[in-house]
C-alpha positions in Angstrom: 0.0 0.0 0.0 1.3 3.5 -0.8 2.5 5.6 2.1 0.4 8.8 2.5 2.7 10.5 5.0 5.6 9.8 7.4 7.7 11.6 10.0 11.1 10.5 11.2 12.6 11.0 14.5 16.4 10.2 14.6 17.8 8.8 17.8 20.7 11.1 18.0 21.7 14.7 17.2 24.2 13.3 14.7 22.5 13.1 11.3 24.6 10.0 10.5 25.1 6.7 12.3 28.8 7.3 11.5 29.5 9.5 14.5 32.3 12.0 14.4 34.6 10.1 16.9 34.4 7.1 14.7 35.1 9.1 11.6 38.2 10.5 13.2 39.3 6.9 14.1 38.7 5.6 10.5 40.8 8.4 9.0 43.4 7.8 11.7 43.3 11.3 13.0 44.1 12.1 16.7 40.8 12.7 18.4 42.2 15.6 20.5 43.2 17.5 17.4 40.0 16.6 15.6 37.8 18.0 18.4 39.9 21.2 18.9 42.2 20.2 21.8 45.9 21.0 21.9 47.5 17.8 23.4 51.0 16.3 23.3 49.5 13.3 21.4 48.9 15.6 18.5 52.6 15.8 17.9 52.9 12.1 17.5 50.9 12.1 14.3 51.9 12.9 10.8 49.3 15.6 10.7 48.6 17.6 13.9 46.5 20.4 12.6 43.7 21.4 15.1 40.3 21.2 13.4 37.8 24.0 13.7 34.1 23.7 14.5 33.3 24.8 10.9 35.4 21.9 9.5 33.7 19.4 11.9 30.3 20.7 11.0 31.0 20.3 7.3 32.0 16.6 7.9 28.8 16.0 9.9 26.6 17.6 7.3 28.0 15.5 4.4 28.0 12.3 6.5 24.3 12.8 7.1 23.6 13.6 3.4 25.6 10.5 2.3 23.7 8.3 4.7 20.3 9.6 3.5 21.2 8.9 -0.1 22.4 5.3 0.7 19.3 4.6 2.8 17.0 5.6 -0.1 18.5 2.7 -2.0 18.8 0.2 0.8 15.1 0.8 1.8 16.0 0.6 5.5 17.9 2.9 8.0 21.5 2.4 9.0 21.4 2.5 12.8 18.0 2.9 14.6 15.4 5.5 13.6 11.9 6.0 14.8 9.0 6.8 12.5 5.8 8.3 13.8 2.3 8.8 12.2 3.2 6.9 9.0 -0.1 6.8 7.3 -1.4 4.0 5.0 -4.7 3.0 3.4 -6.4 0.5 5.7 -5.5 -3.0 4.9 -5.3 -6.3 6.8 -1.6 -6.5 6.1 0.7 -3.7 4.8 4.3 -2.8 4.3 5.9 -0.1 6.4 7.8 2.4 4.4 11.1 1.2 5.8 12.3 -2.4 6.1 14.2 -4.0 9.1 11.5 -3.1 11.6 12.7 -3.5 15.1 9.7 -2.8 17.2 6.3 -1.1 17.2 5.9 2.0 19.2 7.3 5.5 19.7 10.7 6.7 20.9 10.8 7.2 24.7 13.4 8.6 27.1 13.6 8.0 30.8 16.2 9.2 33.3 18.7 6.7 34.8 20.8 9.3 36.7 21.2 13.1 36.3 24.2 15.3 36.8 26.6 12.5 37.4 30.1 13.8 38.2 33.0 13.0 35.8 36.4 12.1 37.2 39.0 13.9 35.1 42.0 12.5 37.0 43.0 10.4 34.0 42.1 10.2 30.3 39.6 8.7 29.6 37.4 10.3 32.3 35.2 7.9 34.3 31.9 8.0 36.3 31.2 6.3 39.6 29.3 3.1 39.5 25.6 4.0 38.9 22.7 1.7 39.7 20.4 0.8 36.8 17.8 -1.8 36.0 18.5 -1.4 32.2 20.3 -4.5 30.8 20.4 -3.6 27.1 23.5 -1.4 26.6 22.2 -0.1 23.3 19.4 1.7 25.2 21.8 3.6 27.5 22.8 7.1 26.3 24.9 9.9 27.8 24.3 13.6 27.5 26.0 16.8 28.6 24.1 17.6 31.8 20.9 19.5 31.2 21.1 19.3 27.4 20.3 16.9 24.5 23.9 16.9 23.3 25.0 13.3 23.3 28.4 12.1 24.5 29.8 8.8 23.2 31.8 6.6 25.6 34.8 4.5 24.6 33.7 1.8 27.0 30.6 0.9 28.9 29.8 -2.0 31.2 26.8 -3.2 33.1 27.4 -5.8 35.9 25.1 -6.7 38.7 22.8 -3.8 38.2 25.7 -1.3 38.2 26.8 0.8 35.2 30.3 2.2 34.6 31.6 4.0 31.5 34.7 5.8 30.2 34.8 9.0 28.1 37.9 10.2 26.2 38.6 13.8 27.0 38.4 14.8 23.4 34.6 14.0 23.4 33.9 16.1 26.5 34.2 19.6 25.1 31.3 21.8 26.4 28.7 22.8 23.9 29.5 26.5 24.4 33.2 25.7 23.8 32.8 24.1 20.4 34.2 27.2 18.7 37.8 26.3 19.7 40.7 28.7 18.9 43.0 27.7 16.0 45.7 26.7 18.5 43.2 24.5 20.3 42.0 24.3 23.9 44.6 23.4 26.5 44.4 19.6 27.1 45.2 19.9 30.9 42.5 22.6 31.6 40.0 20.2 33.2 38.7 22.5 36.0 35.1 23.7 36.2 36.0 27.0 34.3 37.8 25.1 31.5 36.4 23.8 28.2 35.4 20.3 29.4 32.1 19.3 30.9 32.0 18.2 34.6 28.7 16.3 34.7 26.7 14.1 32.4 23.1 12.8 32.4 22.5 9.1 31.9 19.2 8.2 30.1 17.5 5.2 28.7 16.3 5.6 25.1 13.9 2.9 24.0 10.7 2.0 22.1 7.5 2.5 24.1 5.1 -0.1 22.8 2.0 1.4 24.4 1.5 3.8 21.4 1.7 1.5 18.3 -0.8 3.3 16.0 -4.4 4.1 15.3 -7.3 3.6 13.0 -8.4 6.8 11.2 -11.8 8.0 9.8 -10.8 11.2 8.0 -14.4 12.7 8.0 -15.9 11.0 11.0 -17.8 7.8 11.0 -21.2 8.8 12.4 -24.4 9.2 10.4 -23.6 12.9 10.2 -20.0 13.4 8.9 -18.2 16.5 10.1 -14.9 18.2 9.4 -11.8 16.7 11.1 -11.2 13.1 11.8 -11.9 10.4 14.3 -9.2 8.0 15.6 -9.2 5.0 17.8 -6.1 3.2 19.3 -4.6 0.1 17.8 -2.3 -2.7 18.7 0.0 -4.3 16.2 1.7 -7.5 15.1 5.0 -7.7 13.2 4.5 -10.5 10.5 7.9 -9.9 9.0 10.5 -7.8 10.7 12.9 -8.0 7.8 10.3 -6.8 5.2 8.2 -4.7 7.5 4.9 -6.5 7.1 2.5 -5.4 9.8 -1.0 -6.1 10.9 -2.9 -3.5 13.0 -5.7 -4.8 15.3 -8.3 -3.0 17.4 -7.1 -2.2 20.9 -8.3 -5.0 23.3 -10.8 -2.6 24.9 -12.4 -1.7 21.6 -14.6 -3.5 19.1 -13.8 -5.0 15.6 -15.9 -2.3 14.0 -12.5 -0.5 13.5 -12.0 -2.6 10.4 -14.2 -0.1 8.7 -11.6 2.7 9.0 -10.3 4.1 5.8 -6.8 4.9 7.0 -4.3 3.6 9.6 -1.3 5.2 11.2 1.7 3.3 12.5 4.6 4.1 14.9 7.8 2.0 14.8 11.5 1.8 14.9 13.6 0.3 12.1 17.2 -0.1 11.1 20.2 -2.3 10.8 23.2 -1.9 13.1 26.0 -0.1 11.4 29.0 -2.1 10.6 32.5 -1.3 9.2 31.3 -1.8 5.6 28.5 0.6 6.0 30.8 3.1 7.7 33.2 3.0 4.8 30.3 3.5 2.3 29.1 6.6 4.1 32.6 8.1 4.6 33.6 7.6 0.9 30.3 9.0 -0.4 30.5 12.0 2.0 34.0 12.8 0.6 32.8 12.5 -2.9 30.0 15.0 -2.2 32.3 17.6 -0.5 33.2 20.4 -3.0 36.2 21.4 -0.9 38.7 19.4 1.1 37.6 18.9 4.7 40.8 19.9 6.4 43.0 22.3 4.5 46.7 21.8 5.3 46.5 18.1 6.3 48.0 15.8 3.6 46.6 12.5 4.8 43.0 13.5 4.8 43.6 15.5 1.6 44.9 12.4 -0.1 41.8 10.4 0.9 39.4 13.1 -0.1 41.2 13.5 -3.5 40.9 9.7 -4.1 37.2 9.7 -3.3 36.7 12.7 -5.6 38.6 11.2 -8.5 37.0 10.2 -11.8 38.5 7.6 -14.2 39.3 8.6 -17.7 37.0 5.9 -19.0 33.6 5.0 -17.5 32.0 1.6 -17.5 28.3 1.4 -18.3 27.5 0.4 -14.7 29.5 3.3 -13.3 27.8 5.8 -15.6 24.4 4.6 -14.3 25.3 5.2 -10.7 22.8 7.5 -9.1 25.4 8.7 -6.6 27.8 10.0 -9.2 30.9 8.6 -11.0 33.6 9.7 -8.5 35.5 6.9 -6.8 33.8 7.4 -3.4 30.4 7.7 -4.9 30.9 4.5 -7.0 32.0 2.5 -4.0 29.0 3.7 -2.0 26.7 2.8 -4.9 28.1 -0.7 -5.1 27.4 -1.1 -1.4 23.9 0.2 -1.5 22.8 -1.9 -4.5 24.4 -5.0 -3.2 22.7 -4.7 0.2 19.4 -3.3 -0.9 16.4 -5.1 0.6 13.9 -6.4 -2.0 10.3 -7.1 -1.0 7.9 -9.5 -2.5 4.6 -8.1 -3.7 2.6 -10.7 -1.8 1.1 -9.7 1.5 
């Protein structure tokens, strides 16, 4: 059935599942230099230029654009995304817009612990053991205290109802210190007045299955139709997680008369966990899309960007048909997307 409308809610502030710390690791760039910090470790690298916020923002923007392009071919998200109020014509079975459905429901957030103090004695910084009833580590997220700016740990462990985690100093720059000077923030300035955060919030991000969807009568279903719409809650059943085949049923407290509804709306999460192959595809396509080099004055990243932007003198027919472009990085991403695309059957 055709999708009438859909809204997406991404799980993180990063537009791409390839987060910036991971990008820095893949291109073998010192994280301190990448996130605007002047540390001795910078000098141990072939390129020790301090990145600026403008340069990091450009990377993030094109990583997000590249992922969006790849997902349109794959027909499923990379990483987890939540979709709300996706509207379809009422049918006993229907395909969600996106494959790889994980769960039915809406994105929900609950607090595990707020304003937890960071110990900056060493790098990475640590937090004290924190009690939690959450057992799925994928549901645990960390934020700069009082904000929705996510912080990514290098290590996390849950044991006996107790949570511990470590955070590289490079990832702890305050939101209001993102505009670092060209020389970088002093690495050792970890005091309260310095550029590094002192506290984090720990939260659970999960799918709330109490709001699966609803049946919709666009013009009312009484004997006297009126403007607006009538809705009634629904529960749901995933017939095929891989293909996103769903059946919506009347809420247990309601009657089967809901089958007379003309539309249905569904809320769900979908996506495939990102792996190294997907990371490479996003990175190379992002470079191919960038009109200017991401970090002027740094030879290693310039070499990689130049390779991804290169175009061969002769094009094969397949390469000329690539919807991403004919540059080397675009072609590599196109091969990944077409090879991993999910094909659905027409039978429901």
